[in-house]
N, C-alpha and C positions, 0 to 999 in steps of 0.2 A: 067202423073201425074205432076201437076204444082209445082213450087218451094216451095210454102208455105206448101202444103200437104206432099211433100217429106221431108222437114225439120222436120215437125211434126212427120212423121214416124220414122226418125232417132232418134229423142229425145225419142219417146215412146219405141223403141227397146232397146236403152241403159238404159232407165228407168226401163224396165222390168228385164233386166239382173242385174242391180244394186240392185233392190229390192230382187231378188232371192239370191244374194250373202250376203246382209246385213240385211235381215229381222230378223234374230235371235237377233240382237242387238237393235232393234227398241223399245223394252220394257225394256232396261237397266235402272238402277237407275242413279241419279246424282252421280258424283264421285269427290272427292278431290277439286280442284280449281273451279269446277262448283259451289260449295256452296259459294265461295268467290264472284263470279259474282252475284249470286242470292241475296246474302246479301247486296251487294252494290245497286242493283236495287230495292229490296223490302223493305229493312230496312233503309239504308242510303240515298236512293233516289239520287244517284250520279253515274256518269260514269267516274270520274277522279280518278286515282290511283297514289299515290306517287311511283316513280320509273318507273312504266310502263305507257306508254301513248298509249293505244290501245282501244279507246272508242267504236269502232264498235262491239266488243264482247259483251259489256254490252248493247248496243243498240239492238243487235240481241236477247239477253236474255230477254230484256224488251218486245220486239215484241212477243216472245214466251209466256211470262208471261201474256200479255194482251189477247192472244188468248186462252190459255189453263191453266193458273195458274201454279201449280206445277206438272202437268202431264208431266213426262219426255218424253213420247213417241213423243209428238209434237216437242220437241227440237231435238230428234234424226232424226225425219223425215225431219226437215229443214236441218240438216247436210247432209243427203243423197241427198236432192234436190239440194243443192249447188254443191255437187260433180257431180251429173248428168249434171247440167248446165255447169260445167267446161268441162266435157267430150264432150258435144255438141260443145262448142267453140273450143276445140282442133280439133274436126272434121272439123270445118269451116276453121281454120287456116291451117291445113294440106292440105286442098284443094288447097291452093295457091302454094304449093311446089310439087304437083303431076306432073309426067311426062306427056308429050302430049299424049302418047298411053294408059294412064290410063283412059279408057272410063267408068269404073264402080266405080270410086272413091275408088279403093282398098287401096291406101295409107291413105286416110282419115279415112276409116272404121277401118283399122288396127291400126292406131295411136290412135284413140279414144278408141277402144276396149282394147288395151293394157294399156292405161292410166286408164281405168275403173277398170281393174282387178289387176293393179300393186300393190303388197302387202307391199312394204317397205315405204309407205307414209301414211298408212291408220289410223295413229293416228289422222290425220286431219278429218277423217270421223267418227271413232268409239268413240272418246272422244269429249264431247260437247265443252269444252274449246279449243280443238284442231282446232275448226272451224275457228279460227283466221287466220290459214294458208290457208285454202280453200277459205275464203272470200277475202283475199289479192290476191290470185291467180286468182280468178274470175275477179277482176278489172284489174289485170295485163294482163290477156288474152283479155279482152275487149279492152284494150289500144293497144295491138299488132294487134288485128283484125281490129280496126279502121285505124291503121297506114298502114296496108297492103292493105286496101281497096282503093276505087277510089273517096273518098270524096274530097271536096275542102280543100285548105290549112287551111282556117279559121276553118272549121268544125273539121278537124283532130287535129289541135292545141288545140281547146277548149275542145273537148271530151277526147283526150288522156291525157291532163294535169289534167282534172277533175278526170278521172279514176285513174291516177297514184297517185294523192294526197289522194283520198279516200282509195285506197289500202294500202297506208302507215298508215292510221289511223286504219287499221285492224292489220297489222303486218309489221314490218320493214324489213322482209326478202326479199322484192321485191325492195329494195333501188337501186339495180343495173339495174333495168328494162330499163332505158334510153340507157344503153350500149347494152343491148340485142336487142332493137329495131334498134339501129344503125347498128348492125351486120346483122340483118335480111333484112335491106333495103339498105345496102351500095353500091350495084352495080346497083341500079335503078337510072338512070340519072335524070329522071324527079322528083325524090324524094329527091335528095341530098340537095337542098336548104331547103326543108321542114324538113329533118332530122336534119340538123344543127340548124335550128330554134327550133326544139323540144328539142335538147340537151341543148341549151342555156336556154330555159325557164324552162326545168325540173331541171337544176342545181339550178336555183333560187328557184324553188319550194322545192327542197330537203333542201336547206339551210334554207328556211322559215319554213319548217316542223321541222327541228332540233331545230331552235330557239324557235318555239312554244312548242315543246316537253320539252325543257329545262325550259321554263317559267312556263308551267302548272305543270309538274311533278317534277321539281327541278333538273333534270339532263338530260344528253343526252342518256346514255346507261345503267346506274345503275350497281349495283353489278352483276346482272345476265348477262348483256352484257359484263362485264369486261373480260369474258373468251375469247372474240374475240381479246382482246388487248395483248394476249400472242404472242409476236413477235419473240420469239426464233425460229430460222430457223429450227432446227432439230425437234422441237415440231410441227411446222406447217407441215413439210413433213410427219411426222408420222400420224398426225391427218388427213391430206389429203388422205394418202394411205388407212387408215382405213375407212374413209367416202366413198371413191370411191368403196371400197370393199362392203360396206353396200348397195350401189346402186344395187348390184347383188345377195347378199347373206343375209339370215336371220341372226338375232343376234347369236353370238357364244362366248363362253368363250375363244375360241382360236383366239385371235386377230391376230396372225401370219397368220392364214388362210385368213383373210381379206386383209392383206398386200400382200400375195401371189396372191390372186385373182386380186388385183389392178395391180400388175406387169404383170400377165398373160393377162389381158385385154389390157394393153398398147401394149404388143407384138402383140396380136391378131389384134388390130386396125391398127398397122403398116403394118402387112401382108395383111389385107383386103384393106387398102388404095392402096397398090401397085397393088393388083388384080383389084380394081375398076379403077385405073389409066390406066391399060392396056385395060379394057373393054369399057370405056366411055371417052368422051371428057371432058375437064375442064368445059365447059359450062353446060354439063349434071350433073357434080358432084358439081357444085356451091351450090345448095340447101343443099346437104349433108354436105359440109364444113361449111356452115352457121350454121347448127344445132349443129355441133360439137363445134363450137366457142360459140354459145349461151349457150350450156350446161356448158361449162367451166366457163363462166361469172356467170350464174345463180347459179352455185355450189359454188361460192366463199364464200358466207355467211356460209353455213353449213361446208365448209372446214375449215374456220377460227374458227368458233364457236365450231365445233366438235360435233358429235352425239354419242349416246351410241352404243358400239359394242356388249354389252352383252344382251341388251334387246331392245324392240321397242321404248323405251323412246326417245323423241325428234326427231323421224323420220318424224314429221310434217315438219321439215326444208327441207326435200327432196321433198315436194309436188310440188313446183313450178319448180325446176330443172327437175323433172321426166317427165314433159310435153315434154321436148326436147329429153330426153332419149328414151321415148316411140316412138316418131316420128323417131328417129334414128333407133331403132329396126325395125320399119315398113319399113323404106326406105332400110335398108340392105336386108330384105326379098324380097322387090320389085326388087332391083337391082341385087342381087347375085343369086337368085333362079328363073330359067326361066320357069319351068313347074308348072302347077296348082297343081299337086299331091305333088310336093316338097314343095310348099308354104303351102299347107294344113298340111303336116307333121310338118313343122317348127312351124307354128302357134299353132297346137295342143300340141306339146311338151312344148312350152313356156307357153301356157295357163294352162296346168296341173301343171306346176311348180309354176306359179304365184298364181293360185287359192288355191293350197294346202297350201302355205305359208300364204295367206290371211286368210283362214278359221282358221288356227291354231292361228294366232294373234287375230282374233275375239273371239276365245274361251277364251283367257286370259282376255279379257275385260268382257266377260260374267261371268267368275269366280269372277272378281273384283266386278262386279255389284251384284252378288249373296251374297257375303260376306257383302258388304255395306248394302244391304237390310236386311240381318239377324241382323246386328248390330242395325239398327234403330228399327227393329221389336222387338228385345229383350228389348230394352230400353222402348219402349211404353208398352210392356207387363208387365214390372216390376211395372208399376203404382205407381210412386213416391217412390219406394224403392231406396236404394243406389245401383248403378251398377258399378262394377269394371271390367275394361278390361285389360287383360294380353296378351301381344304379338299381339296387334292390328296391322294388316299388313299395311304398307305404300304403297305397290305395289305388284302386282303379275306379274312377268316377264315383267315389264315396263307398265303394266296397273295399273293406280293409284287407290288406294282405299281411304285412309285417310291420305295421306302425308301432305295435307293441308286441311283446311276447316272443321275439325271435330267439333269444338265448334260451328261454324256457322251453321253446319248441325243440331245440337241440337236446336239451337235458332229458326231456320226456321221451325222445327217440334214441336215447343212449348214445349220443354223438359227443365226441370229445370237443368241447367248445374252444379248447386251446388251439385246435387245428383250423378254426373258422375265423375269417376276418371279413367284416363288412366295410368296404372302403367308403361307401356313401349310400344313403337312402335317397331315392328319387321321389320328390313330391309331385303332386298333380300339377301345380303351377309351373314346376321346372320342366316337366315333359310337354306341357302345352306350349311353352315358349320355344321348344325345339321345333315344333310344327312338322316333324317328319320322323321316320324310323331312324334310330341311331345306328350309324355304321362306324367302325374304327377308321380313324384317319391315320395313315401311315406316314412316317417320317424316317429320318436317318437313325436306324437302330431303335425306333420307338413307335408305340401306338398312342394315339390320343382318343379317348372315349368321352365325348361331350356328356355332361357339362363340366366335370371337374377332375377327370382322371387321366393320368399319363403313365404309360407302362414302358419301361426301358430295360434293355438287357445289359447285364454286367458280365462281361466275358461270355463264355459259352455255357456256364453252369447256373447262373443266377438271374432272377428277374426282379426288378424293383417296381412296386406299385405306389404311385404318389397321388395324394389328394391335393390338387393345386389350390384348393380353396382354403384348407386349414394347414397346408404344408406338411401334413403327416406322411411319412414314408415307411414302407415295409419292404424288406428284401427276403425273397423266398428261393429255395432251390428249384430250378426249372423242371427237373425231371420228377419232382415229388409234389408238384403244385397244379391244381386245376383252377383256371380263372374263368368265371362266368359273368355275363352281363345281361341286363334286361334292355332290349332295344325298343321298348314301349309297346311291343306286340308279343314277344316271346322271350323266354330265357335261353340265351345262346352261349355255347361253350367257345371261348376264344382259343384256348389250347389247354 
């Protein structure tokens, strides 16, 4: 089989596996920030946002819109295609690090397969706005692939700088890519001059990007990025430990478990390093050491920024670093386990764990999509009546519903926003405190809907909805109003 056909086969195999894993989410609705991007593209006709300078997300949404309008399936399909493309490039990059006796590209297949099913970065796949991380990773991987190849210095410099800058326009999470490339190529004598040339040029590109970002969006990092400016040493250590724990464990309310996992991993790596040192020469272990160092550098952004330990929120930041983590997993299996049966057992156990966590996370996004669809469906069904939402969820275990973009969702669906009132958004911490499904509590002439809503009747014709937290009240005509509430499981019509 020639090289082109073999590469096509590899892509199709990973594409089929990816489709089987992700097809349930391909008909999900738009969610939260997705509507912000659609509003900018379709209404404002702009790709520039104050505070954020990530124009590629809007350009990609514009591409989807031109192809299929507001059919969300096309958007999710593109998300999956980007992920599969990244998996394929991981396969090609891992091929550079394979041992000489790896005649069947086992390291490449394992690295790409583990990256495909890795569950703790899939916000970048299952959330449309999360594609900014996978797009940035795509260009970062292309940059690495070019640099590890045999092109001329001019070609390498031109392509890698172009890919690096383009990736930054998607998501600034790859800003340390030049250091990653330096690590991956540091011992190649014929590449040293080229590597230092790339470092110099990429430094200028980074400075130019930051200046452009500041000029266009008005700042370098904004309030959102200010979280990375927390330089308290203890805070950094705690965030780093939790983040490293999240590389291996699903979200948990027990943050100490993540810290314990991080400590256990450090100990395990030290033990494994000694074992590998006894089994192999330093030359044979050099690729492994490079990948460890690349993982540390690539993880610096999420370590400083911090990601959620309780939900899958912000795990898109793990997308690029997980490339090296999955290659490390594959290399450990390759180096430590000698028998085919042992490798099969190890890969099977790891795959079961990864896929189980991935499918659970996908279900959260399916639930968020279902609620989002019901909200829009009820509003359209109301046919110009007043619609009151109580306990509108902002997320479901990290899967965003309407944390942002609710008003823009109404506008894009040609709904009169003057007829819509959201009494309160229900956060995750609030619905966890309730510990049970919400039911209306009836009183004399009134309903109480925990945690903050009271509904009372004024005569026979009017209904008053009160937020007892901020004391805001609204009165609506009873016969021309639909009141809906989320009971932590489903969207329910009160009347």
